Each structure stands twice: as structure tokens, then as C-alpha cells.
LODRENTOR-47956 format. One record per residue (C-alpha): residue number from 1; residue in one letter; x negated, y negated, z. Coordinates in steps of 0.25 Angstrom, whole numbers, plus 5000, padded with zeros to 4 digits. Example, Ala and Ser with C-alpha at 12.3 -4.5 7.8 and 13.67 -1.06 7.14 Angstrom:
<rs>
{1, A, {4951, 5018, 5031}}
{2, S, {4945, 5004, 5029}}
</rs>
This chain:
<rs>
{1, M, {5000, 5000, 5000}}
{2, K, {4989, 4990, 5003}}
{3, R, {4982, 4994, 4991}}
{4, L, {4994, 4991, 4982}}
{5, I, {4995, 4977, 4989}}
{6, A, {4980, 4974, 4986}}
{7, I, {4983, 4978, 4972}}
{8, I, {4995, 4968, 4970}}
{9, G, {4988, 4956, 4976}}
{10, I, {4976, 4959, 4967}}
{11, F, {4986, 4959, 4955}}
{12, V, {4992, 4946, 4959}}
{13, L, {4979, 4939, 4961}}
{14, F, {4975, 4944, 4946}}
{15, L, {4988, 4938, 4942}}
{16, G, {4985, 4924, 4948}}
{17, A, {4971, 4924, 4942}}
{18, V, {4975, 4927, 4928}}
{19, N, {4988, 4917, 4928}}
{20, P, {4983, 4905, 4936}}
{21, A, {4992, 4894, 4942}}
{22, G, {4998, 4886, 4931}}
{23, A, {4996, 4897, 4921}}
{24, D, {5008, 4906, 4916}}
{25, E, {5007, 4918, 4906}}
{26, T, {5021, 4917, 4901}}
{27, A, {5025, 4902, 4903}}
{28, P, {5020, 4893, 4892}}
{29, A, {5010, 4881, 4895}}
{30, S, {5018, 4869, 4900}}
{31, M, {5018, 4857, 4909}}
{32, K, {5028, 4848, 4915}}
{33, A, {5026, 4835, 4923}}
{34, R, {5034, 4829, 4933}}
{35, F, {5034, 4819, 4944}}
{36, L, {5037, 4823, 4959}}
{37, T, {5045, 4812, 4962}}
{38, D, {5057, 4805, 4954}}
{39, K, {5052, 4790, 4957}}
{40, A, {5039, 4784, 4958}}
{41, V, {5035, 4771, 4967}}
{42, L, {5025, 4761, 4962}}
{43, G, {5012, 4762, 4969}}
{44, E, {5014, 4777, 4974}}
{45, T, {5010, 4790, 4968}}
{46, I, {5018, 4800, 4961}}
{47, T, {5015, 4816, 4958}}
{48, L, {5015, 4820, 4944}}
{49, S, {5017, 4836, 4944}}
{50, L, {5013, 4844, 4931}}
{51, E, {5018, 4858, 4932}}
{52, F, {5012, 4867, 4920}}
{53, T, {5009, 4881, 4915}}
{54, L, {4996, 4884, 4908}}
{55, P, {4993, 4895, 4898}}
{56, R, {4988, 4908, 4903}}
{57, G, {4973, 4906, 4907}}
{58, A, {4973, 4891, 4906}}
{59, K, {4967, 4882, 4916}}
{60, L, {4968, 4867, 4918}}
{61, T, {4956, 4858, 4914}}
{62, D, {4947, 4855, 4926}}
{63, P, {4949, 4844, 4928}}
{64, V, {4963, 4843, 4925}}
{65, E, {4966, 4835, 4913}}
{66, I, {4978, 4828, 4910}}
{67, N, {4982, 4818, 4899}}
{68, G, {4994, 4807, 4901}}
{69, L, {4990, 4801, 4914}}
{70, D, {4981, 4791, 4909}}
{71, S, {4990, 4779, 4914}}
{72, S, {4992, 4785, 4927}}
{73, I, {4984, 4785, 4939}}
{74, I, {4981, 4799, 4945}}
{75, L, {4979, 4800, 4960}}
{76, N, {4978, 4815, 4961}}
{77, N, {4981, 4828, 4955}}
{78, Q, {4983, 4842, 4961}}
{79, R, {4985, 4856, 4956}}
{80, T, {4999, 4863, 4961}}
{81, D, {5004, 4877, 4959}}
{82, N, {5012, 4872, 4946}}
{83, G, {5003, 4862, 4941}}
{84, L, {4997, 4849, 4944}}
{85, D, {5001, 4836, 4953}}
{86, I, {4996, 4823, 4949}}
{87, T, {4997, 4811, 4958}}
{88, L, {4999, 4798, 4951}}
{89, L, {5001, 4783, 4955}}
{90, I, {5013, 4775, 4951}}
{91, N, {5007, 4763, 4945}}
{92, S, {5020, 4759, 4935}}
{93, M, {5030, 4749, 4939}}
{94, D, {5041, 4756, 4931}}
{95, A, {5042, 4769, 4927}}
{96, F, {5029, 4779, 4929}}
{97, K, {5027, 4786, 4917}}
{98, V, {5017, 4798, 4913}}
{99, D, {5015, 4802, 4899}}
{100, A, {5015, 4816, 4894}}
{101, L, {5004, 4823, 4901}}
{102, R, {4993, 4833, 4895}}
{103, L, {4987, 4844, 4905}}
{104, F, {4975, 4851, 4899}}
{105, Y, {4971, 4865, 4902}}
{106, N, {4961, 4875, 4896}}
{107, T, {4965, 4888, 4889}}
{108, P, {4958, 4901, 4892}}
{109, D, {4950, 4899, 4879}}
{110, N, {4945, 4885, 4885}}
{111, N, {4954, 4876, 4876}}
{112, K, {4960, 4864, 4881}}
{113, N, {4975, 4863, 4880}}
{114, W, {4985, 4855, 4888}}
{115, L, {4999, 4855, 4893}}
{116, E, {5009, 4843, 4891}}
{117, S, {5020, 4837, 4899}}
{118, Q, {5030, 4827, 4896}}
{119, A, {5029, 4812, 4900}}
{120, L, {5035, 4807, 4914}}
{121, E, {5042, 4795, 4919}}
{122, I, {5047, 4791, 4933}}
{123, P, {5053, 4778, 4939}}
{124, V, {5045, 4769, 4948}}
{125, D, {5049, 4761, 4960}}
{126, N, {5041, 4749, 4960}}
{127, G, {5047, 4742, 4971}}
{128, L, {5051, 4730, 4964}}
{129, P, {5065, 4724, 4966}}
{130, D, {5075, 4721, 4956}}
{131, D, {5074, 4706, 4959}}
{132, P, {5059, 4701, 4956}}
{133, S, {5060, 4690, 4966}}
{134, K, {5061, 4700, 4977}}
{135, M, {5049, 4707, 4973}}
{136, Q, {5039, 4711, 4985}}
{137, P, {5026, 4719, 4983}}
{138, R, {5027, 4733, 4987}}
{139, P, {5016, 4739, 4996}}
{140, I, {5007, 4750, 4989}}
{141, K, {5004, 4761, 4999}}
{142, G, {5001, 4751, 5010}}
{143, L, {4990, 4745, 5002}}
{144, V, {4996, 4732, 4996}}
{145, S, {5006, 4725, 5006}}
{146, G, {5019, 4722, 5001}}
{147, K, {5018, 4708, 5007}}
{148, S, {5008, 4697, 5005}}
{149, F, {5001, 4692, 5016}}
{150, F, {5007, 4679, 5017}}
{151, S, {5021, 4685, 5017}}
{152, Q, {5017, 4694, 5029}}
{153, Y, {5009, 4684, 5037}}
{154, G, {5014, 4671, 5031}}
{155, P, {5023, 4668, 5043}}
{156, W, {5013, 4670, 5054}}
{157, I, {5003, 4662, 5046}}
{158, G, {5012, 4651, 5045}}
{159, G, {5016, 4652, 5060}}
{160, V, {5002, 4651, 5064}}
{161, L, {4999, 4639, 5055}}
{162, L, {5011, 4632, 5060}}
{163, L, {5007, 4635, 5075}}
{164, L, {4993, 4629, 5072}}
{165, L, {4999, 4617, 5065}}
{166, L, {5008, 4614, 5077}}
{167, A, {4996, 4616, 5086}}
{168, G, {4988, 4607, 5078}}
{169, L, {4998, 4596, 5078}}
{170, G, {5000, 4597, 5093}}
{171, L, {4985, 4596, 5095}}
{172, W, {4985, 4584, 5086}}
{173, F, {4995, 4577, 5094}}
{174, Y, {4988, 4580, 5107}}
{175, L, {4975, 4575, 5103}}
{176, K, {4982, 4563, 5096}}
{177, N, {4989, 4559, 5110}}
{178, K, {4976, 4562, 5118}}
{179, R, {4969, 4553, 5108}}
{180, V, {4979, 4542, 5110}}
{181, Q, {4978, 4543, 5125}}
{182, A, {4963, 4543, 5125}}
{183, L, {4964, 4530, 5116}}
{184, E, {4974, 4523, 5125}}
{185, I, {4965, 4527, 5138}}
{186, L, {4952, 4522, 5130}}
{187, S, {4959, 4509, 5126}}
{188, A, {4963, 4504, 5141}}
{189, P, {4953, 4496, 5146}}
{190, P, {4945, 4502, 5158}}
{191, H, {4949, 4492, 5168}}
{192, E, {4964, 4495, 5165}}
{193, T, {4961, 4510, 5166}}
{194, A, {4954, 4509, 5179}}
{195, L, {4965, 4500, 5186}}
{196, E, {4976, 4509, 5181}}
{197, N, {4968, 4522, 5187}}
{198, L, {4966, 4514, 5200}}
{199, N, {4981, 4511, 5201}}
{200, G, {4984, 4525, 5198}}
{201, L, {4974, 4530, 5209}}
{202, E, {4980, 4521, 5219}}
{203, T, {4994, 4528, 5216}}
{204, W, {4988, 4541, 5217}}
{205, W, {4981, 4538, 5230}}
{206, A, {4993, 4533, 5237}}
{207, A, {5000, 4546, 5233}}
{208, Q, {4989, 4556, 5236}}
{209, G, {4979, 4550, 5246}}
{210, E, {4968, 4558, 5242}}
{211, D, {4954, 4551, 5244}}
{212, K, {4945, 4561, 5237}}
{213, E, {4954, 4562, 5224}}
{214, G, {4957, 4547, 5225}}
{215, Y, {4942, 4542, 5226}}
{216, F, {4938, 4552, 5214}}
{217, R, {4948, 4544, 5206}}
{218, L, {4944, 4530, 5211}}
{219, S, {4929, 4533, 5208}}
{220, A, {4933, 4539, 5195}}
{221, I, {4941, 4526, 5191}}
{222, I, {4930, 4517, 5195}}
{223, R, {4919, 4525, 5188}}
{224, S, {4927, 4526, 5175}}
{225, Y, {4929, 4511, 5175}}
{226, M, {4915, 4508, 5178}}
{227, G, {4911, 4517, 5166}}
{228, A, {4920, 4510, 5156}}
{229, I, {4914, 4496, 5160}}
{230, R, {4900, 4500, 5162}}
{231, P, {4889, 4506, 5153}}
{232, F, {4888, 4518, 5161}}
{233, P, {4898, 4531, 5163}}
{234, A, {4901, 4528, 5178}}
{235, A, {4911, 4539, 5178}}
{236, D, {4901, 4549, 5176}}
{237, L, {4890, 4543, 5186}}
{238, T, {4889, 4545, 5201}}
{239, T, {4890, 4533, 5209}}
{240, G, {4875, 4532, 5212}}
{241, E, {4873, 4533, 5196}}
{242, I, {4883, 4522, 5194}}
{243, R, {4876, 4513, 5206}}
{244, S, {4863, 4514, 5197}}
{245, R, {4870, 4509, 5185}}
{246, I, {4878, 4498, 5188}}
{247, R, {4874, 4483, 5186}}
{248, E, {4887, 4476, 5189}}
{249, R, {4891, 4470, 5203}}
{250, D, {4906, 4475, 5202}}
{251, D, {4901, 4489, 5199}}
{252, R, {4892, 4488, 5212}}
{253, E, {4904, 4484, 5220}}
{254, I, {4912, 4496, 5217}}
{255, L, {4900, 4506, 5220}}
{256, P, {4904, 4507, 5235}}
{257, L, {4918, 4511, 5230}}
{258, L, {4912, 4523, 5222}}
{259, D, {4903, 4527, 5234}}
{260, E, {4915, 4528, 5243}}
{261, A, {4922, 4536, 5233}}
{262, D, {4911, 4546, 5232}}
{263, M, {4911, 4548, 5246}}
{264, V, {4926, 4550, 5246}}
{265, K, {4925, 4560, 5235}}
{266, F, {4913, 4568, 5240}}
{267, A, {4913, 4565, 5255}}
{268, K, {4928, 4566, 5257}}
{269, A, {4929, 4553, 5265}}
{270, R, {4943, 4548, 5269}}
{271, I, {4947, 4535, 5264}}
{272, A, {4957, 4526, 5271}}
{273, E, {4970, 4521, 5261}}
{274, E, {4966, 4507, 5263}}
{275, T, {4951, 4510, 5258}}
{276, R, {4957, 4518, 5247}}
{277, K, {4965, 4505, 5243}}
{278, A, {4953, 4496, 5245}}
{279, H, {4945, 4505, 5235}}
{280, L, {4956, 4505, 5225}}
{281, G, {4955, 4489, 5226}}
{282, L, {4940, 4489, 5224}}
{283, A, {4941, 4498, 5212}}
{284, R, {4952, 4489, 5206}}
{285, T, {4944, 4476, 5209}}
{286, Y, {4931, 4483, 5202}}
{287, V, {4940, 4485, 5190}}
{288, E, {4946, 4471, 5189}}
{289, K, {4932, 4465, 5191}}
{290, T, {4926, 4472, 5181}}
{291, M, {4937, 4473, 5170}}
{292, P, {4935, 4464, 5157}}
{293, K, {4940, 4450, 5159}}
{294, E, {4946, 4448, 5146}}
{295, E, {4960, 4445, 5152}}
{296, E, {4955, 4434, 5160}}
{297, G, {4947, 4428, 5149}}
{298, R, {4960, 4428, 5141}}
{299, V, {4967, 4421, 5152}}
{300, V, {4956, 4410, 5153}}
{301, E, {4957, 4408, 5138}}
{302, A, {4971, 4407, 5138}}
{303, E, {4970, 4396, 5149}}
{304, I, {4960, 4388, 5142}}
{305, V, {4969, 4389, 5129}}
{306, T, {4980, 4385, 5137}}
{307, N, {4973, 4372, 5143}}
{308, Q, {4967, 4369, 5130}}
{309, Q, {4982, 4368, 5124}}
{310, Q, {4986, 4360, 5136}}
{311, E, {4975, 4350, 5134}}
{312, F, {4978, 4350, 5119}}
{313, T, {4993, 4347, 5121}}
{314, S, {4990, 4336, 5133}}
{315, G, {4980, 4329, 5122}}
{316, M, {4991, 4329, 5112}}
{317, T, {5002, 4324, 5121}}
{318, S, {4992, 4312, 5126}}
{319, K, {4988, 4309, 5112}}
{320, G, {5004, 4308, 5108}}
{321, G, {5006, 4299, 5120}}
{322, A, {4995, 4290, 5116}}
{323, K, {5001, 4287, 5103}}
</rs>
């Protein structure tokens, strides 16, 4: 029994060797071509299946030779049990067409012959709408985006630019206002600024009553005013350095007040309320004595002009009476 099974197996192998796949002793040589799908999509692939029967003893050429696919892009070809599968790229906007194909083979006596199939055609989905105004690029396998860069990120870029514009305008108005304030401060005469600050200090002192902070402010007001009217930066100098640079008598008279302010600031000395008021009065007197005398000069000039006009009027009146 085992010997019989072995004989049958050897016989089957012999038949397979004599009649290889694709060759049929009785059937005539023929080839049929068909697409494995009913519809193609632009940019994707499609499989073209060739089912053929070779004459007895014939073999395909090596490599496989096919005519009729010159205008197609072949991505791959693979042998199957019934023939050959060819992978093509859909590169046509309309119908995808394949001309009549010729598949070459070698006969047992080494002559070249071929099988021929019919032409094929399949509709293509190109992704375009019926209305051309609604056309939108379609992604191809994730390689080409269906939307442009600006259509995807345009709103975000516009929002960022708008925020930057608003921030720039806000900064411009802020700096403009600060500049105007700075110009207003710089345009005020030093003595007016000093007197205004002394008035403010007096109000603050009456409410707070803190000696150390108050004398810090008093000393700063005097030093800033002195630096504005003298050729040295008094606000940045110590009292000893100011003493070595001053030349005016009024400046020397205010030095004891600066010394006492230093004692309060650094030695935490206590000052009576009457003494604080007296020190504020000394600071006001120093500012008033050293401020420009333009207003006084204008008053004197006005008085002279008025006297001259009166004298002129009196002279005219006397001449009129004499006549």
C-alpha cells in the first residue's frame, strides 16, 4: 500500500514538471487582461491582471517582456497561479486606458512568440467638483497637503500680527505720554519744582510725622535744587563733598540744615515739630533767595515805564496850560 502511494506521488510530480503552470496541453494559447477594480482614483494604484495559457513546453521570457504599457507607469509585477499581476499608477485625469498588450514567450525550439490581449479602459475619479469655482487640491497619499500654508495658518498668523500691532500702539502711546510728562517736568523752573515739593513735604509730614523719612525727602529736595542751579551734581554728592565745592554764601548758610538732616537720617535723632517747621522755612528761604530775579526785574521795569509815561503826560499838560 505504501509503495502504491509513493508511485502515485512520483507520477503527479512528473506531470507537474512536464506541464508547468500557465501551460496547457489541450487548451489553445490565449491571454485575457482585466482590472481588479471597477473604478480608479487619480494618484493611487490599480492592479492589471493578465490570465494566460502558454503552449506546451513554452516559457515566458526572462525578464518578462510586455508591449503596450509604454505610456503607463509600472510600479511592480508579480507571477500568480493563473498568470501575472501588474501594479500601475493612475496618472490620467479622465479615463485610464491600456492599449492591446503583447506578452512574449519562448517556444520549446527557442523561437519567440507572443500572446495578445484586448485594450482596456476604466473611469477615473479625479476628485474635481462639477463647479470649477469649488475646486480644492486633493492630497496624494499624504505627500501633498490639500490646503495651502496660508489657508491653514493664515488666521493664526493674522491674529499674532494683530496682537503685535496692538502691543506696538500701546507701547507708543505709553512712551509718548511719558515723554510729554518728562518734558513738562523739565520745562518747570527748578525753584518752582523745589517750592512745590516743599509744600508737599509739609503736608505729608503733618500726616505721617516720621522724622527719618521726612528728612530724607527734605535733604533730597535741597540737593536736587542746588544741583539744578550750581555747576555740580549736588544730588549725587555727600555733604562733605558739597562743602568743598560751594562758593556762594547762600549755599554755605544751608549746609547746617544738610548736616542736621544727615544726623536724623543716620543717627535716628528725634526732632521736635517746631524744629521741623523751622527747617522747612529755612529751605524755602534758601530757594527764594537763590531763584532767578526775572519777575522782580520785570516789576521794576514796569514801574520805570509807568513813571516815564506819567512824566510825559505831565509835561504835555504843562505845555498845554502855558499856551
